[in-house]
Every structure is written in C-alpha cells, then in structure tokens.
PyMOL Python script that loads the backbone (N, CA, C, O; Angstrom):
from pymol import cmd

cmd.read_pdbstr("""\
ATOM      1  N   MET A   1      11.515  -3.658  42.508  1.00  0.00           N
ATOM      2  CA  MET A   1      10.974  -3.116  43.620  1.00  0.00           C
ATOM      3  C   MET A   1      10.111  -1.761  43.168  1.00  0.00           C
ATOM      4  O   MET A   1      10.667  -0.858  42.543  1.00  0.00           O
ATOM      5  N   SER A   2       9.005  -1.712  43.459  1.00  0.00           N
ATOM      6  CA  SER A   2       8.095  -0.534  43.196  1.00  0.00           C
ATOM      7  C   SER A   2       7.914   0.212  44.415  1.00  0.00           C
ATOM      8  O   SER A   2       7.681  -0.406  45.454  1.00  0.00           O
ATOM      9  N   TYR A   3       8.014   1.797  44.409  1.00  0.00           N
ATOM     10  CA  TYR A   3       7.902   2.496  45.534  1.00  0.00           C
ATOM     11  C   TYR A   3       6.714   3.367  45.200  1.00  0.00           C
ATOM     12  O   TYR A   3       6.432   3.673  44.042  1.00  0.00           O
ATOM     13  N   ALA A   4       6.049   3.743  46.228  1.00  0.00           N
ATOM     14  CA  ALA A   4       4.851   4.843  46.112  1.00  0.00           C
ATOM     15  C   ALA A   4       5.501   6.188  46.032  1.00  0.00           C
ATOM     16  O   ALA A   4       6.647   6.397  46.430  1.00  0.00           O
ATOM     17  N   LYS A   5       4.765   7.039  45.530  1.00  0.00           N
ATOM     18  CA  LYS A   5       5.222   8.315  45.159  1.00  0.00           C
ATOM     19  C   LYS A   5       5.244   9.136  46.472  1.00  0.00           C
ATOM     20  O   LYS A   5       4.434   8.871  47.360  1.00  0.00           O
ATOM     21  N   PRO A   6       5.997   9.957  46.590  1.00  0.00           N
ATOM     22  CA  PRO A   6       6.106  10.933  47.758  1.00  0.00           C
ATOM     23  C   PRO A   6       4.599  11.440  48.043  1.00  0.00           C
ATOM     24  O   PRO A   6       3.874  11.821  47.124  1.00  0.00           O
ATOM     25  N   GLY A   7       4.234  11.415  49.251  1.00  0.00           N
ATOM     26  CA  GLY A   7       2.904  11.846  49.861  1.00  0.00           C
ATOM     27  C   GLY A   7       1.863  10.957  49.705  1.00  0.00           C
ATOM     28  O   GLY A   7       0.763  11.105  50.238  1.00  0.00           O
ATOM     29  N   GLN A   8       2.198   9.964  48.933  1.00  0.00           N
ATOM     30  CA  GLN A   8       1.072   9.001  49.010  1.00  0.00           C
ATOM     31  C   GLN A   8       1.083   7.753  49.883  1.00  0.00           C
ATOM     32  O   GLN A   8       2.170   7.252  50.171  1.00  0.00           O
ATOM     33  N   PRO A   9       0.018   7.251  50.294  1.00  0.00           N
ATOM     34  CA  PRO A   9       0.138   6.145  51.244  1.00  0.00           C
ATOM     35  C   PRO A   9       1.006   4.896  50.902  1.00  0.00           C
ATOM     36  O   PRO A   9       0.772   4.311  49.844  1.00  0.00           O
ATOM     37  N   GLY A  10       1.873   4.505  51.629  1.00  0.00           N
ATOM     38  CA  GLY A  10       2.913   3.504  51.551  1.00  0.00           C
ATOM     39  C   GLY A  10       4.214   4.192  50.987  1.00  0.00           C
ATOM     40  O   GLY A  10       5.033   3.442  50.456  1.00  0.00           O
ATOM     41  N   SER A  11       4.452   5.354  51.038  1.00  0.00           N
ATOM     42  CA  SER A  11       5.527   6.124  50.564  1.00  0.00           C
ATOM     43  C   SER A  11       6.592   5.876  51.550  1.00  0.00           C
ATOM     44  O   SER A  11       6.249   5.903  52.732  1.00  0.00           O
ATOM     45  N   VAL A  12       7.668   5.669  51.305  1.00  0.00           N
ATOM     46  CA  VAL A  12       8.843   5.411  52.239  1.00  0.00           C
ATOM     47  C   VAL A  12       9.546   6.674  52.618  1.00  0.00           C
ATOM     48  O   VAL A  12      10.572   6.688  53.298  1.00  0.00           O
ATOM     49  N   ILE A  13       8.986   7.660  52.179  1.00  0.00           N
ATOM     50  CA  ILE A  13       9.465   8.976  52.731  1.00  0.00           C
ATOM     51  C   ILE A  13       8.501  10.061  52.565  1.00  0.00           C
ATOM     52  O   ILE A  13       7.659  10.005  51.670  1.00  0.00           O
ATOM     53  N   SER A  14       8.566  10.929  53.279  1.00  0.00           N
ATOM     54  CA  SER A  14       7.391  12.016  53.274  1.00  0.00           C
ATOM     55  C   SER A  14       8.207  13.393  53.056  1.00  0.00           C
ATOM     56  O   SER A  14       9.399  13.530  53.331  1.00  0.00           O
ATOM     57  N   PHE A  15       7.372  14.385  52.521  1.00  0.00           N
ATOM     58  CA  PHE A  15       7.854  15.805  52.403  1.00  0.00           C
ATOM     59  C   PHE A  15       6.683  16.752  52.723  1.00  0.00           C
ATOM     60  O   PHE A  15       5.502  16.523  52.461  1.00  0.00           O
ATOM     61  N   LYS A  16       7.106  17.693  53.240  1.00  0.00           N
ATOM     62  CA  LYS A  16       6.038  18.816  53.455  1.00  0.00           C
ATOM     63  C   LYS A  16       5.523  19.343  52.219  1.00  0.00           C
ATOM     64  O   LYS A  16       5.943  18.860  51.168  1.00  0.00           O
ATOM     65  N   SER A  17       4.611  20.331  52.200  1.00  0.00           N
ATOM     66  CA  SER A  17       4.037  20.709  50.927  1.00  0.00           C
ATOM     67  C   SER A  17       4.902  21.837  50.489  1.00  0.00           C
ATOM     68  O   SER A  17       5.059  22.027  49.283  1.00  0.00           O
ATOM     69  N   ARG A  18       5.472  22.595  51.364  1.00  0.00           N
ATOM     70  CA  ARG A  18       6.449  23.672  51.044  1.00  0.00           C
ATOM     71  C   ARG A  18       7.522  23.847  52.117  1.00  0.00           C
ATOM     72  O   ARG A  18       7.311  23.679  53.318  1.00  0.00           O
ATOM     73  N   TYR A  19       8.724  24.209  51.563  1.00  0.00           N
ATOM     74  CA  TYR A  19       9.964  24.462  52.469  1.00  0.00           C
ATOM     75  C   TYR A  19      10.144  25.953  52.519  1.00  0.00           C
ATOM     76  O   TYR A  19       9.527  26.827  51.910  1.00  0.00           O
ATOM     77  N   ALA A  20      11.273  26.061  53.511  1.00  0.00           N
ATOM     78  CA  ALA A  20      11.803  27.431  53.496  1.00  0.00           C
ATOM     79  C   ALA A  20      13.293  27.388  53.582  1.00  0.00           C
ATOM     80  O   ALA A  20      13.958  26.382  53.332  1.00  0.00           O
ATOM     81  N   ASN A  21      13.759  28.505  53.939  1.00  0.00           N
ATOM     82  CA  ASN A  21      15.471  28.666  53.977  1.00  0.00           C
ATOM     83  C   ASN A  21      15.700  28.317  55.659  1.00  0.00           C
ATOM     84  O   ASN A  21      15.065  28.677  56.650  1.00  0.00           O
ATOM     85  N   PHE A  22      16.677  27.612  55.525  1.00  0.00           N
ATOM     86  CA  PHE A  22      17.322  27.514  56.838  1.00  0.00           C
ATOM     87  C   PHE A  22      18.607  28.283  57.129  1.00  0.00           C
ATOM     88  O   PHE A  22      19.754  28.073  56.736  1.00  0.00           O
ATOM     89  N   ILE A  23      18.120  29.208  57.904  1.00  0.00           N
ATOM     90  CA  ILE A  23      19.072  30.397  58.273  1.00  0.00           C
ATOM     91  C   ILE A  23      19.083  30.670  59.645  1.00  0.00           C
ATOM     92  O   ILE A  23      18.064  30.977  60.265  1.00  0.00           O
ATOM     93  N   ASN A  24      20.408  30.550  60.238  1.00  0.00           N
ATOM     94  CA  ASN A  24      20.590  30.843  61.642  1.00  0.00           C
ATOM     95  C   ASN A  24      19.764  30.120  62.640  1.00  0.00           C
ATOM     96  O   ASN A  24      19.261  30.609  63.651  1.00  0.00           O
ATOM     97  N   GLY A  25      19.671  28.631  62.140  1.00  0.00           N
ATOM     98  CA  GLY A  25      18.915  27.719  62.979  1.00  0.00           C
ATOM     99  C   GLY A  25      17.376  27.865  62.985  1.00  0.00           C
ATOM    100  O   GLY A  25      16.686  27.379  63.881  1.00  0.00           O
ATOM    101  N   GLU A  26      16.836  28.610  61.862  1.00  0.00           N
ATOM    102  CA  GLU A  26      15.419  28.689  61.895  1.00  0.00           C
ATOM    103  C   GLU A  26      15.083  28.754  60.346  1.00  0.00           C
ATOM    104  O   GLU A  26      15.762  29.241  59.442  1.00  0.00           O
ATOM    105  N   TRP A  27      13.881  28.147  60.294  1.00  0.00           N
ATOM    106  CA  TRP A  27      13.196  28.083  58.916  1.00  0.00           C
ATOM    107  C   TRP A  27      12.651  29.566  58.538  1.00  0.00           C
ATOM    108  O   TRP A  27      11.826  30.064  59.305  1.00  0.00           O
ATOM    109  N   VAL A  28      13.023  30.215  57.520  1.00  0.00           N
ATOM    110  CA  VAL A  28      12.651  31.572  57.130  1.00  0.00           C
ATOM    111  C   VAL A  28      12.240  31.523  55.660  1.00  0.00           C
ATOM    112  O   VAL A  28      12.849  31.234  54.630  1.00  0.00           O
ATOM    113  N   ALA A  29      11.052  31.891  55.911  1.00  0.00           N
ATOM    114  CA  ALA A  29      10.466  32.249  54.369  1.00  0.00           C
ATOM    115  C   ALA A  29      11.490  32.970  53.551  1.00  0.00           C
ATOM    116  O   ALA A  29      12.422  33.600  54.051  1.00  0.00           O
ATOM    117  N   PRO A  30      11.271  32.847  52.267  1.00  0.00           N
ATOM    118  CA  PRO A  30      12.167  33.821  51.254  1.00  0.00           C
ATOM    119  C   PRO A  30      11.663  35.005  51.317  1.00  0.00           C
ATOM    120  O   PRO A  30      10.449  35.124  51.482  1.00  0.00           O
ATOM    121  N   VAL A  31      12.578  36.238  51.186  1.00  0.00           N
ATOM    122  CA  VAL A  31      12.460  37.546  51.374  1.00  0.00           C
ATOM    123  C   VAL A  31      11.332  38.077  50.433  1.00  0.00           C
ATOM    124  O   VAL A  31      10.466  38.803  50.921  1.00  0.00           O
ATOM    125  N   GLU A  32      11.300  37.743  49.077  1.00  0.00           N
ATOM    126  CA  GLU A  32      10.288  37.970  48.347  1.00  0.00           C
ATOM    127  C   GLU A  32       9.011  37.235  48.171  1.00  0.00           C
ATOM    128  O   GLU A  32       8.096  37.519  47.399  1.00  0.00           O
ATOM    129  N   GLY A  33       9.107  36.046  49.177  1.00  0.00           N
ATOM    130  CA  GLY A  33       7.864  35.159  49.085  1.00  0.00           C
ATOM    131  C   GLY A  33       7.819  34.268  47.957  1.00  0.00           C
ATOM    132  O   GLY A  33       6.863  33.495  47.903  1.00  0.00           O
ATOM    133  N   ARG A  34       8.643  34.242  47.092  1.00  0.00           N
ATOM    134  CA  ARG A  34       8.414  33.335  46.132  1.00  0.00           C
ATOM    135  C   ARG A  34       8.859  32.115  46.217  1.00  0.00           C
ATOM    136  O   ARG A  34       9.805  31.887  46.970  1.00  0.00           O
ATOM    137  N   TYR A  35       8.295  31.128  45.497  1.00  0.00           N
ATOM    138  CA  TYR A  35       8.549  29.652  45.427  1.00  0.00           C
ATOM    139  C   TYR A  35       8.317  29.033  44.089  1.00  0.00           C
ATOM    140  O   TYR A  35       7.592  29.538  43.232  1.00  0.00           O
ATOM    141  N   PHE A  36       9.032  27.808  43.943  1.00  0.00           N
ATOM    142  CA  PHE A  36       9.069  27.059  42.678  1.00  0.00           C
ATOM    143  C   PHE A  36       8.755  25.562  43.041  1.00  0.00           C
ATOM    144  O   PHE A  36       9.093  25.059  44.112  1.00  0.00           O
ATOM    145  N   ASP A  37       8.156  24.977  42.165  1.00  0.00           N
ATOM    146  CA  ASP A  37       7.631  23.497  42.148  1.00  0.00           C
ATOM    147  C   ASP A  37       8.940  22.736  42.262  1.00  0.00           C
ATOM    148  O   ASP A  37       9.890  23.247  41.670  1.00  0.00           O
ATOM    149  N   ASN A  38       9.145  21.658  42.890  1.00  0.00           N
ATOM    150  CA  ASN A  38      10.223  20.741  43.143  1.00  0.00           C
ATOM    151  C   ASN A  38       9.513  19.489  42.147  1.00  0.00           C
ATOM    152  O   ASN A  38       8.460  18.989  42.541  1.00  0.00           O
ATOM    153  N   VAL A  39       9.971  19.136  41.188  1.00  0.00           N
ATOM    154  CA  VAL A  39       9.325  17.967  40.384  1.00  0.00           C
ATOM    155  C   VAL A  39      10.259  16.677  40.498  1.00  0.00           C
ATOM    156  O   VAL A  39      11.490  16.683  40.537  1.00  0.00           O
ATOM    157  N   SER A  40       9.414  15.575  40.544  1.00  0.00           N
ATOM    158  CA  SER A  40       9.874  14.270  40.541  1.00  0.00           C
ATOM    159  C   SER A  40      10.763  13.965  39.179  1.00  0.00           C
ATOM    160  O   SER A  40      10.328  14.306  38.079  1.00  0.00           O
ATOM    161  N   PRO A  41      11.912  13.366  39.315  1.00  0.00           N
ATOM    162  CA  PRO A  41      12.607  13.147  37.984  1.00  0.00           C
ATOM    163  C   PRO A  41      11.758  11.581  37.591  1.00  0.00           C
ATOM    164  O   PRO A  41      11.980  11.183  36.448  1.00  0.00           O
ATOM    165  N   VAL A  42      11.118  10.979  38.183  1.00  0.00           N
ATOM    166  CA  VAL A  42      10.400   9.902  37.829  1.00  0.00           C
ATOM    167  C   VAL A  42       9.261   9.982  36.846  1.00  0.00           C
ATOM    168  O   VAL A  42       9.147   9.303  35.826  1.00  0.00           O
ATOM    169  N   ASP A  43       8.283  11.075  37.374  1.00  0.00           N
ATOM    170  CA  ASP A  43       7.105  11.244  36.338  1.00  0.00           C
ATOM    171  C   ASP A  43       7.023  12.794  36.084  1.00  0.00           C
ATOM    172  O   ASP A  43       6.092  13.168  35.370  1.00  0.00           O
ATOM    173  N   GLY A  44       7.961  13.821  36.627  1.00  0.00           N
ATOM    174  CA  GLY A  44       7.826  14.945  36.268  1.00  0.00           C
ATOM    175  C   GLY A  44       6.707  15.920  37.188  1.00  0.00           C
ATOM    176  O   GLY A  44       6.640  17.149  37.143  1.00  0.00           O
ATOM    177  N   ALA A  45       5.991  15.140  37.895  1.00  0.00           N
ATOM    178  CA  ALA A  45       4.924  15.938  38.765  1.00  0.00           C
ATOM    179  C   ALA A  45       5.615  16.536  39.986  1.00  0.00           C
ATOM    180  O   ALA A  45       6.609  16.065  40.539  1.00  0.00           O
ATOM    181  N   ALA A  46       4.952  17.634  40.327  1.00  0.00           N
ATOM    182  CA  ALA A  46       5.476  18.695  41.397  1.00  0.00           C
ATOM    183  C   ALA A  46       5.002  17.595  42.627  1.00  0.00           C
ATOM    184  O   ALA A  46       4.072  16.790  42.585  1.00  0.00           O
ATOM    185  N   PHE A  47       6.038  17.869  43.809  1.00  0.00           N
ATOM    186  CA  PHE A  47       5.686  17.150  44.925  1.00  0.00           C
ATOM    187  C   PHE A  47       5.858  17.956  46.218  1.00  0.00           C
ATOM    188  O   PHE A  47       5.503  17.560  47.329  1.00  0.00           O
ATOM    189  N   CYS A  48       6.537  19.319  45.906  1.00  0.00           N
ATOM    190  CA  CYS A  48       6.722  20.294  46.993  1.00  0.00           C
ATOM    191  C   CYS A  48       7.285  21.408  46.450  1.00  0.00           C
ATOM    192  O   CYS A  48       7.943  21.427  45.410  1.00  0.00           O
ATOM    193  N   GLY A  49       7.006  22.423  47.213  1.00  0.00           N
ATOM    194  CA  GLY A  49       7.447  23.975  46.970  1.00  0.00           C
ATOM    195  C   GLY A  49       8.891  24.336  47.688  1.00  0.00           C
ATOM    196  O   GLY A  49       9.154  24.017  48.847  1.00  0.00           O
ATOM    197  N   ILE A  50       9.666  24.962  46.922  1.00  0.00           N
ATOM    198  CA  ILE A  50      11.114  25.251  47.363  1.00  0.00           C
ATOM    199  C   ILE A  50      11.221  26.789  47.074  1.00  0.00           C
ATOM    200  O   ILE A  50      10.773  27.307  46.051  1.00  0.00           O
ATOM    201  N   PRO A  51      11.820  27.421  48.014  1.00  0.00           N
ATOM    202  CA  PRO A  51      12.040  28.854  47.982  1.00  0.00           C
ATOM    203  C   PRO A  51      12.839  29.357  46.816  1.00  0.00           C
ATOM    204  O   PRO A  51      14.008  29.045  46.591  1.00  0.00           O
ATOM    205  N   ARG A  52      12.106  30.157  46.105  1.00  0.00           N
ATOM    206  CA  ARG A  52      12.983  30.947  45.134  1.00  0.00           C
ATOM    207  C   ARG A  52      13.837  32.003  45.780  1.00  0.00           C
ATOM    208  O   ARG A  52      13.401  33.150  45.881  1.00  0.00           O
ATOM    209  N   SER A  53      14.947  31.701  46.191  1.00  0.00           N
ATOM    210  CA  SER A  53      15.751  32.694  46.967  1.00  0.00           C
ATOM    211  C   SER A  53      16.534  33.563  45.928  1.00  0.00           C
ATOM    212  O   SER A  53      16.881  33.292  44.778  1.00  0.00           O
ATOM    213  N   THR A  54      16.723  34.790  46.750  1.00  0.00           N
ATOM    214  CA  THR A  54      17.502  35.785  45.903  1.00  0.00           C
ATOM    215  C   THR A  54      18.715  36.286  46.764  1.00  0.00           C
ATOM    216  O   THR A  54      19.048  35.841  47.862  1.00  0.00           O
ATOM    217  N   ALA A  55      19.274  37.239  46.098  1.00  0.00           N
ATOM    218  CA  ALA A  55      20.472  37.829  46.680  1.00  0.00           C
ATOM    219  C   ALA A  55      20.129  38.421  48.261  1.00  0.00           C
ATOM    220  O   ALA A  55      20.997  38.223  49.112  1.00  0.00           O
ATOM    221  N   ALA A  56      19.161  38.979  48.569  1.00  0.00           N
ATOM    222  CA  ALA A  56      18.610  39.313  49.605  1.00  0.00           C
ATOM    223  C   ALA A  56      18.698  38.131  50.724  1.00  0.00           C
ATOM    224  O   ALA A  56      19.226  38.314  51.821  1.00  0.00           O
ATOM    225  N   ASP A  57      18.097  36.851  50.301  1.00  0.00           N
ATOM    226  CA  ASP A  57      18.185  35.634  51.149  1.00  0.00           C
ATOM    227  C   ASP A  57      19.649  35.359  51.328  1.00  0.00           C
ATOM    228  O   ASP A  57      20.007  35.050  52.464  1.00  0.00           O
ATOM    229  N   VAL A  58      20.589  35.428  50.334  1.00  0.00           N
ATOM    230  CA  VAL A  58      21.901  34.975  50.542  1.00  0.00           C
ATOM    231  C   VAL A  58      22.622  35.837  51.526  1.00  0.00           C
ATOM    232  O   VAL A  58      23.479  35.388  52.287  1.00  0.00           O
ATOM    233  N   ASP A  59      22.236  37.140  51.488  1.00  0.00           N
ATOM    234  CA  ASP A  59      22.626  38.226  52.293  1.00  0.00           C
ATOM    235  C   ASP A  59      22.345  37.988  53.653  1.00  0.00           C
ATOM    236  O   ASP A  59      23.258  38.145  54.464  1.00  0.00           O
ATOM    237  N   ASN A  60      21.053  37.577  54.092  1.00  0.00           N
ATOM    238  CA  ASN A  60      20.624  37.214  55.310  1.00  0.00           C
ATOM    239  C   ASN A  60      21.419  35.906  55.932  1.00  0.00           C
ATOM    240  O   ASN A  60      21.791  35.922  57.106  1.00  0.00           O
ATOM    241  N   ALA A  61      21.608  35.003  55.245  1.00  0.00           N
ATOM    242  CA  ALA A  61      22.568  33.862  55.566  1.00  0.00           C
ATOM    243  C   ALA A  61      23.941  34.160  55.818  1.00  0.00           C
ATOM    244  O   ALA A  61      24.601  33.668  56.733  1.00  0.00           O
ATOM    245  N   LEU A  62      24.347  34.988  54.966  1.00  0.00           N
ATOM    246  CA  LEU A  62      25.839  35.537  55.439  1.00  0.00           C
ATOM    247  C   LEU A  62      25.935  36.257  56.505  1.00  0.00           C
ATOM    248  O   LEU A  62      26.856  36.089  57.304  1.00  0.00           O
ATOM    249  N   ASP A  63      24.944  37.210  56.674  1.00  0.00           N
ATOM    250  CA  ASP A  63      24.877  37.900  57.995  1.00  0.00           C
ATOM    251  C   ASP A  63      24.926  37.084  59.051  1.00  0.00           C
ATOM    252  O   ASP A  63      25.811  37.322  59.873  1.00  0.00           O
ATOM    253  N   ALA A  64      24.068  36.009  59.283  1.00  0.00           N
ATOM    254  CA  ALA A  64      23.902  35.168  60.161  1.00  0.00           C
ATOM    255  C   ALA A  64      25.204  34.365  60.335  1.00  0.00           C
ATOM    256  O   ALA A  64      25.594  34.044  61.457  1.00  0.00           O
ATOM    257  N   ALA A  65      25.745  34.104  59.424  1.00  0.00           N
ATOM    258  CA  ALA A  65      26.925  33.154  59.611  1.00  0.00           C
ATOM    259  C   ALA A  65      28.139  34.005  60.275  1.00  0.00           C
ATOM    260  O   ALA A  65      28.985  33.542  61.041  1.00  0.00           O
ATOM    261  N   HIS A  66      28.047  35.338  59.823  1.00  0.00           N
ATOM    262  CA  HIS A  66      29.057  35.991  60.517  1.00  0.00           C
ATOM    263  C   HIS A  66      28.620  36.332  61.991  1.00  0.00           C
ATOM    264  O   HIS A  66      29.399  36.913  62.747  1.00  0.00           O
TER     265      HIS A  66
END
""", "prot")
cmd.dss("prot")
cmd.show_as("cartoon", "prot")
cmd.util.cbc("prot")
cmd.orient("prot")
C-alpha cells in the first residue's frame, strides 16, 4: 500500500506547518523563538517546524507543573 506524503491531497494524516510547546494546557512559542525542521524518515523532506526549546522552556514547564 502506498501513502500520500503528509500535507498532500489524500494523506491519511495532516500536520500543522509549525508547532509550539504545550505548557500548562496552552500552546506556547519557544522562549528564543527558534524552530527546526522535522523531516520525514521516508524521503528526508521537511514537513513541519518543531520548537528548538532551551532550558528556559524547560523551566517554564517545570514552573507550570509545580
């Protein structure tokens, strides 16, 4: 069986073009505003942006958890 690439017509799953960190029940942009490409293991093509989180983002998540 052949599947369409994410984001293409006929794809069985869809992705946003960019994601954020999920902290305290909300989607939050990374503190430094940096992202990196999430690439498909099938063809190596980027299909969405993922936060390049830092210690500051981890601290925010820990503060929210406490």
